[in-house]
C-alpha positions in Angstrom: 35.3 90.7 79.6 36.7 91.9 83.0 39.1 94.7 83.1 42.6 94.0 84.0 43.6 94.7 87.5 45.3 98.0 88.2 49.1 97.8 88.8 50.5 100.2 91.3 53.8 102.0 90.3 55.3 100.5 93.5 54.5 97.0 92.3 57.8 95.3 91.2 56.0 93.9 88.2 55.1 97.3 86.8 56.6 97.8 83.4 58.4 101.0 84.2 60.1 99.6 87.3 63.7 98.7 86.6 64.7 95.8 88.9 68.3 94.6 89.1 68.4 91.1 90.4 72.1 90.2 90.9 73.5 86.8 90.9 73.7 85.1 94.3 77.5 85.5 94.3 77.0 89.3 93.6 74.5 89.7 96.3 76.8 87.9 98.7 79.7 90.1 97.8 77.6 93.3 98.0 76.4 92.2 101.5 79.9 91.5 102.7 81.1 94.9 101.5 78.1 96.6 103.3 79.0 94.8 106.5 82.8 95.6 106.1 81.7 99.1 105.6 79.5 99.2 108.6 82.0 97.8 110.8 84.9 99.9 109.7 86.4 102.7 111.5 85.3 106.2 110.5 88.5 107.0 108.6 88.1 103.8 106.5 84.5 104.7 105.8 85.6 108.2 104.7 88.2 106.5 102.3 85.5 104.2 100.8 83.2 107.1 100.3 85.8 109.1 98.6 86.6 106.3 96.3 82.9 105.9 95.5 82.6 109.6 94.8 85.6 109.5 92.4 84.1 106.5 90.5 80.7 108.1 90.4 81.9 111.5 89.1 85.2 111.0 87.4 85.7 107.3 87.0 83.9 104.5 85.3 80.8 104.6 87.5 79.6 102.4 90.5 77.9 99.2 90.6 74.1 99.2 91.4 75.0 97.5 94.7 76.8 100.6 95.9 74.2 103.2 94.8 72.9 104.0 98.2 76.3 104.7 99.7 77.3 106.8 96.6 74.1 109.0 96.8 74.7 109.5 100.5 78.3 110.3 99.9 77.5 112.8 97.2 74.9 114.5 99.5 77.3 114.7 102.4 80.2 115.9 100.2 78.0 118.7 99.2 76.8 119.6 102.6 73.3 119.1 101.6 70.8 117.9 104.3 68.3 115.0 103.7 65.4 117.5 104.1 66.9 120.0 101.6 67.8 117.1 99.0 64.3 115.6 99.4 62.6 118.8 98.7 64.8 119.6 95.7 64.2 116.1 94.3 60.4 116.3 95.0 60.3 113.3 97.4 59.6 112.8 101.1 62.5 113.0 103.5 61.7 109.5 104.9 61.8 108.1 101.5 65.3 109.5 100.8 66.5 108.3 104.1 65.2 104.8 103.4 66.8 105.0 100.0 70.3 105.9 101.5 70.1 103.5 104.6 68.2 100.4 103.5 68.5 97.9 100.6 65.9 99.8 98.3 65.3 99.4 94.7 64.6 103.0 93.4 63.2 103.7 89.9 65.6 105.2 87.4 63.4 108.3 87.4 63.9 108.7 91.1 67.7 108.4 90.7 67.5 110.9 87.9 65.7 113.4 90.1 68.1 112.9 93.0 71.2 113.2 90.7 69.7 116.4 89.2 69.1 117.9 92.6 72.7 117.3 93.4 73.8 119.0 90.1 74.7 115.6 88.5 73.2 113.5 85.7 72.5 109.8 85.9 74.2 107.5 83.3 73.1 103.9 82.9 75.5 101.5 81.1 74.6 97.9 80.1 77.6 95.5 80.2 77.9 91.8 79.4 77.2 89.4 82.3 80.2 87.5 83.7 80.6 83.9 82.7 79.3 81.4 85.4 81.7 81.2 88.3 83.5 84.4 87.1 83.5 87.3 89.6 81.6 90.4 88.3 84.0 93.1 87.0 84.7 96.2 89.2 84.3 99.5 87.7 87.5 101.0 86.5 88.7 104.6 87.2 90.3 104.7 90.6 
């Protein structure tokens, strides 16, 4: 009997890979928010990042669609460079940069390492899905 093909850890079908596949409405909403953020004035971007930081550290958390902005905001708020955080998290600077600036799907293990390097811990919560046609709930805690 032939051996099963090896599965790389980077393969999305790998059993240790956590993949969030949001509904089309949620994807569209996250994309609109990213575009609004990208087009906003620096003072508006600063306010958005401040709210994300509050939600991530003192509020009720952030949605997975805002993870990359939240990580970048945490790093910048602590004055940590990409190079230093990557070294502390045991990853390459280019990988961390892509994670912060592109629509990536990091593993929970990677997020845990980054959080620990920032002096934080990662908490994952599972909630009920919204009913069809219902907007996904926003995290509380502003």
